[in-house]
C-alpha positions as CSV (number, residue, x, y, z in Angstrom):
1,X,95.8,121.2,135.9
2,X,99.3,119.8,136.5
3,X,101.7,119.3,133.6
4,X,101.0,116.5,131.1
5,X,103.4,114.0,132.7
6,X,101.7,114.3,136.0
7,X,98.3,114.1,134.3
8,X,99.3,111.0,132.6
9,X,100.6,109.5,135.9
10,X,97.2,110.2,137.5
11,X,95.4,108.6,134.6
12,X,97.5,105.5,134.9
13,X,96.6,105.3,138.6
14,X,92.9,105.6,137.8
15,X,93.1,102.8,135.2
16,X,95.0,100.6,137.7
17,X,92.0,101.2,140.1
18,X,89.5,100.0,137.5
19,X,88.1,103.3,136.2
20,X,86.9,103.4,132.6
21,X,88.2,105.9,130.0
22,X,84.8,107.5,130.1
23,X,84.8,108.0,133.8
24,X,88.3,109.4,133.8
25,X,87.3,111.9,131.0
26,X,84.5,113.2,133.2
27,X,86.6,113.4,136.4
28,X,89.6,115.1,134.7
29,X,87.6,117.3,132.2
30,X,89.3,115.9,129.1
31,X,87.6,116.2,125.7
32,X,87.0,112.5,124.8
33,X,87.6,108.9,126.1
34,X,90.1,108.5,123.2
35,X,92.2,111.4,124.5
36,X,92.2,109.8,127.9
37,X,93.4,106.5,126.3
38,X,96.2,108.3,124.4
39,X,97.3,109.9,127.6
40,X,97.2,106.6,129.4
41,X,99.4,104.9,126.8
42,X,101.9,107.8,127.1
43,X,101.8,107.5,130.9
44,X,102.5,103.8,130.7
45,X,105.5,104.3,128.5
46,X,106.8,107.2,130.7
47,X,106.5,104.8,133.7
48,X,108.5,102.2,131.9
49,X,105.6,99.7,131.9
50,X,105.2,97.3,129.0
51,X,102.1,97.8,126.9
52,X,101.7,95.0,124.3
53,X,99.6,95.9,121.3
54,X,97.7,93.7,118.8
55,X,95.9,94.4,115.6
56,X,92.3,93.2,115.7
57,X,90.3,92.9,112.5
58,X,86.7,93.9,112.9
59,X,83.4,94.0,110.9
60,X,84.0,92.3,107.5
61,X,87.7,92.6,107.4
62,X,87.7,96.0,105.8
63,X,88.8,97.9,108.9
64,X,91.5,97.2,111.5
65,X,91.5,98.4,115.1
66,X,94.6,98.3,117.3
67,X,93.9,97.5,120.9
68,X,96.2,97.7,123.9
69,X,96.1,95.2,126.7
70,X,97.9,94.4,129.9
71,X,97.2,91.9,132.6
72,X,95.4,93.8,135.4
73,X,95.3,93.0,139.0
74,X,92.0,92.9,140.9
75,X,91.0,92.4,144.5
76,X,92.1,89.5,146.6
77,X,89.5,86.9,147.6
78,X,89.7,85.0,150.8
79,X,87.5,82.3,149.5
80,X,88.4,79.0,147.8
81,X,84.9,78.8,146.2
82,X,84.8,78.5,142.5
83,X,83.0,81.1,140.4
84,X,82.2,82.1,136.9
85,X,80.8,85.2,135.2
86,X,78.5,86.0,132.3
87,X,79.4,89.4,130.8
88,X,76.6,90.9,128.6
89,X,77.7,93.7,126.4
90,X,76.9,95.7,123.3
91,X,79.0,97.5,120.7
92,X,80.7,94.3,119.6
93,X,79.3,91.3,117.8
94,X,80.5,87.8,118.6
95,X,83.1,87.6,115.9
96,X,84.6,91.0,117.0
97,X,84.7,90.0,120.6
98,X,86.3,86.7,119.8
99,X,89.0,88.3,117.7
100,X,89.7,91.0,120.3
101,X,90.1,88.4,123.1
102,X,92.0,85.8,121.1
103,X,94.4,88.3,119.6
104,X,95.1,89.6,123.0
105,X,96.1,86.2,124.2
106,X,92.9,85.0,125.9
107,X,92.0,81.4,125.3
108,X,88.5,81.8,123.8
109,X,86.0,80.1,121.5
110,X,83.2,81.5,119.4
111,X,80.6,79.1,120.6
112,X,77.5,80.4,118.8
113,X,74.7,79.5,121.2
114,X,75.4,77.0,123.9
115,X,75.2,76.5,127.7
116,X,78.0,73.9,127.7
117,X,80.7,74.6,130.3
118,X,84.1,75.0,128.6
119,X,87.7,75.1,129.7
120,X,88.1,78.4,127.7
121,X,86.3,81.6,127.7
122,X,83.5,81.5,125.2
123,X,81.6,84.2,123.2
124,X,77.9,83.4,122.7
125,X,74.8,85.0,121.2
126,X,72.1,86.4,123.5
127,X,68.8,87.4,122.0
128,X,67.8,89.6,125.0
129,X,70.5,92.2,124.2
130,X,70.1,95.3,122.1
131,X,71.9,94.1,119.0
132,X,71.6,97.2,116.8
133,X,75.3,97.9,116.9
134,X,76.4,94.4,117.7
135,X,76.0,92.5,121.0
136,X,77.3,89.4,122.7
137,X,77.7,87.5,125.9
138,X,81.2,86.6,127.1
139,X,81.3,83.7,129.5
140,X,84.2,82.6,131.7
141,X,85.4,79.0,132.4
142,X,85.3,77.9,136.0
143,X,87.6,80.3,137.9
144,X,89.0,80.4,141.4
145,X,91.0,82.6,143.7
146,X,92.8,85.9,142.9
147,X,94.0,84.6,139.6
148,X,90.4,84.3,138.5
149,X,89.5,87.8,139.7
150,X,92.5,89.2,137.8
151,X,91.5,87.3,134.7
152,X,88.0,88.8,134.7
153,X,89.4,92.3,135.1
154,X,91.8,91.8,132.1
155,X,89.1,90.4,129.9
156,X,86.8,93.3,130.7
157,X,89.6,95.7,129.9
158,X,90.1,94.1,126.5
159,X,86.4,94.3,125.7
160,X,86.2,97.9,126.6
161,X,89.3,98.9,124.6
162,X,87.9,97.0,121.6
163,X,84.8,99.1,121.7
164,X,82.3,97.2,123.9
165,X,80.0,99.0,126.3
166,X,76.8,98.2,128.3
167,X,73.3,99.6,128.2
168,X,70.0,98.9,129.9
169,X,69.6,95.5,128.2
170,X,72.8,94.2,129.7
171,X,73.3,92.3,133.0
172,X,76.3,90.7,134.7
173,X,75.6,87.2,136.1
174,X,77.7,85.5,138.7
175,X,77.8,81.7,139.3
176,X,79.3,80.5,142.6
177,X,80.1,76.8,143.1
178,X,78.0,75.4,146.0
179,X,78.0,71.6,145.4
180,X,80.3,71.2,148.4
181,X,77.5,72.4,150.8
182,X,74.9,70.2,152.5
183,X,71.2,70.4,151.9
184,X,70.8,72.5,155.1
185,X,73.6,74.9,154.0
186,X,72.0,75.3,150.5
187,X,68.7,76.0,152.2
188,X,70.3,78.6,154.4
189,X,71.6,80.6,151.4
190,X,68.1,80.7,149.8
191,X,66.5,81.9,153.0
192,X,69.2,84.4,153.9
193,X,69.4,85.9,150.5
194,X,65.7,86.7,150.5
195,X,66.2,88.4,153.9
196,X,69.3,90.3,153.0
197,X,68.3,91.1,149.4
198,X,68.1,94.8,150.2
199,X,71.8,94.9,151.0
200,X,72.6,93.6,147.5
201,X,70.1,96.1,146.0
202,X,72.2,98.9,147.5
203,X,74.8,98.3,144.8
204,X,72.4,98.3,141.9
205,X,71.1,100.9,139.5
206,X,67.4,101.8,139.9
207,X,66.5,100.0,136.7
208,X,67.7,96.7,138.2
209,X,65.7,96.9,141.4
210,X,62.4,95.5,140.5
211,X,60.0,93.4,142.5
212,X,58.9,91.2,139.6
213,X,61.0,91.9,136.6
214,X,60.9,89.5,133.7
215,X,64.5,88.5,134.3
216,X,64.9,89.4,137.9
217,X,62.0,88.2,140.0
218,X,62.2,88.6,143.8
219,X,61.0,85.9,146.2
220,X,58.9,86.8,149.1
221,X,59.5,85.3,152.5
222,X,57.0,82.6,152.0
223,X,58.2,81.3,148.7
224,X,61.9,81.5,149.9
225,X,61.0,79.5,153.0
226,X,59.1,76.9,151.0
227,X,62.0,76.5,148.5
228,X,64.5,76.3,151.4
229,X,62.4,73.7,153.2
230,X,62.2,71.6,150.0
231,X,65.9,71.7,149.5
232,X,66.6,70.9,153.2
233,X,64.2,67.9,153.1
234,X,65.4,66.4,149.8
235,X,66.2,62.8,150.7
236,X,68.8,62.1,148.0
237,X,70.8,63.7,145.2
238,X,68.1,63.0,142.6
239,X,65.4,64.6,144.7
240,X,67.6,67.6,145.3
241,X,68.2,68.0,141.6
242,X,64.5,67.8,140.9
243,X,63.6,70.4,143.6
244,X,66.1,72.9,142.3
245,X,65.5,72.2,138.6
246,X,61.8,73.0,139.0
247,X,62.4,76.5,140.3
248,X,62.0,79.7,138.3
249,X,65.3,80.5,136.6
250,X,64.6,84.2,136.1
251,X,65.0,85.3,139.7
252,X,67.8,87.4,141.3
253,X,69.0,84.2,143.0
254,X,68.7,81.4,140.5
255,X,69.0,77.9,142.0
256,X,67.9,76.2,138.8
257,X,71.5,76.3,137.8
258,X,72.4,73.8,140.6
259,X,71.5,70.5,138.8
260,X,73.6,71.2,135.7
261,X,76.4,73.3,137.0
262,X,76.5,72.9,140.8
263,X,76.2,76.6,141.3
264,X,73.8,79.3,142.6
265,X,73.6,82.1,140.2
266,X,73.3,85.8,141.3
267,X,71.6,87.6,138.4
268,X,71.1,91.0,140.1
269,X,73.9,93.2,138.9
270,X,73.5,95.6,135.9
271,X,75.8,95.2,133.0
272,X,79.3,96.3,133.7
273,X,82.8,96.2,132.1
274,X,84.4,97.5,135.3
275,X,86.7,94.7,136.5
276,X,87.0,96.2,140.0
277,X,83.2,96.3,140.4
278,X,82.9,92.7,139.1
279,X,85.6,91.4,141.4
280,X,84.2,93.1,144.5
281,X,80.7,91.8,143.6
282,X,82.0,88.2,143.2
283,X,83.9,88.4,146.5
284,X,80.8,89.8,148.3
285,X,78.7,87.0,146.9
286,X,81.2,84.3,147.9
287,X,81.5,85.7,151.4
288,X,77.8,85.9,151.8
289,X,77.2,82.3,150.7
290,X,80.0,81.0,152.9
291,X,78.8,82.8,156.1
292,X,75.2,81.9,155.4
293,X,76.1,78.3,154.9
294,X,77.9,78.4,158.3
295,X,74.8,80.0,160.0
296,X,76.9,83.1,160.8
297,X,74.8,85.9,159.4
298,X,73.3,88.3,162.0
299,X,69.5,88.6,162.6
300,X,68.1,91.2,160.3
301,X,66.0,92.6,163.1
302,X,69.3,94.0,164.6
303,X,69.4,96.5,161.8
304,X,65.8,96.8,160.6
305,X,62.7,98.0,162.3
306,X,59.3,96.2,162.2
307,X,58.0,98.2,159.2
308,X,61.2,97.5,157.2
309,X,61.0,93.8,158.1
310,X,57.4,93.7,156.8
311,X,58.7,95.1,153.4
312,X,61.3,92.4,153.3
313,X,58.8,89.7,154.0
314,X,56.7,90.7,151.0
315,X,59.7,90.7,148.6
316,X,59.2,94.4,147.9
317,X,61.9,97.0,147.4
318,X,63.3,98.8,150.4
319,X,64.0,102.6,150.4
320,X,67.5,103.5,149.3
321,X,68.6,104.7,152.7
322,X,67.5,101.4,154.2
323,X,69.4,99.4,151.5
324,X,72.5,101.3,152.4
325,X,72.1,100.6,156.1
326,X,71.7,96.9,155.4
327,X,74.7,96.9,153.0
328,X,77.0,98.6,155.5
329,X,75.9,96.2,158.3
330,X,76.5,93.2,156.0
331,X,79.9,94.3,154.7
332,X,81.1,95.1,158.3
333,X,79.9,91.7,159.5
334,X,81.5,89.8,156.6
335,X,84.8,91.7,157.3
336,X,84.8,91.0,161.0
337,X,84.0,87.3,160.3
338,X,87.2,87.1,158.2
339,X,85.4,86.6,154.9
340,X,86.5,89.8,153.1
341,X,89.6,91.8,153.7
342,X,89.8,95.5,154.6
343,X,90.6,96.7,151.0
344,X,87.5,95.0,149.6
345,X,85.3,96.0,152.5
346,X,86.4,99.7,152.1
347,X,85.7,99.5,148.4
348,X,82.2,98.1,148.9
349,X,81.4,100.7,151.6
350,X,82.4,103.4,149.1
351,X,80.3,101.9,146.3
352,X,77.3,101.8,148.6
353,X,77.6,105.5,149.4
354,X,78.4,106.8,146.0
355,X,75.4,106.8,143.7
356,X,77.4,107.6,140.5
357,X,79.7,104.7,141.5
358,X,76.7,102.4,141.9
359,X,75.5,103.2,138.4
360,X,78.8,102.3,136.8
């Protein structure tokens, strides 16, 4: 191992690239995540970088935890589409998460339980999470562009540093604004997402890839086609709202969010507090929706054989190797179409091929 100064510099670089303290501990063979964090703080000071600190009161006020935050930069999105994120996490209750975020300078409200869209971040209760050691859902306001991607990465860093983590009860849900699209374009996204679902599965932990999970149902080709046809044929805004509102919410592509929020919600991703992963996932989803709406996605038969296409039609899960083939083909196509830049494309390719990365 190099001297401590060089070690600290490497740790700062890993943090800038979105790695968690736990991941860095494993990679560098350090004893605890806390030791990594201490080395990171030292490395930041050695590099002359400002590290603001705030005291955050947790539990019932008897203990005080000091957290360190900085504004982090994420990936660049080439899309102007709006987006939002729902971050499910454990290890912090709503009051603790609210204090951690507000004391770090994030505009946030402790909203109890509500689906109201707010101009600030909000912390809400979620009964589906493992709440033994505290749990909450942190929901963004409507975001856009690189500034929004950066904001998500910063918020996730604050939550991690304050003690939040994720477990198998957690998910990460992405809303993409689609009300600017025509009925035909909205229908295209439903149809194409069912066909290319395996490419999205390539980024998911095994536990999230289920054919008919209680919160993550998959459509087969017939049900996706029927829904797409109903959306396409809706004769007015009221009928379109009725068609989408009647659909099942707990699917990996939830269109029931359209009447209230003007979004399509991707519910597939496992819980994560890695801001780089979150940013890349949002950018991938934006790019897919845009190119699908434009009718620019390739025919799946160009990368699948007949047996694999049959699996896709039933809505069943493809083998891992086939998922990776689909993902690589999709990423490359989106990059060549000018929907994602080289840096994001390279990161997504890496995630697809690295199983430990996928599980993060």
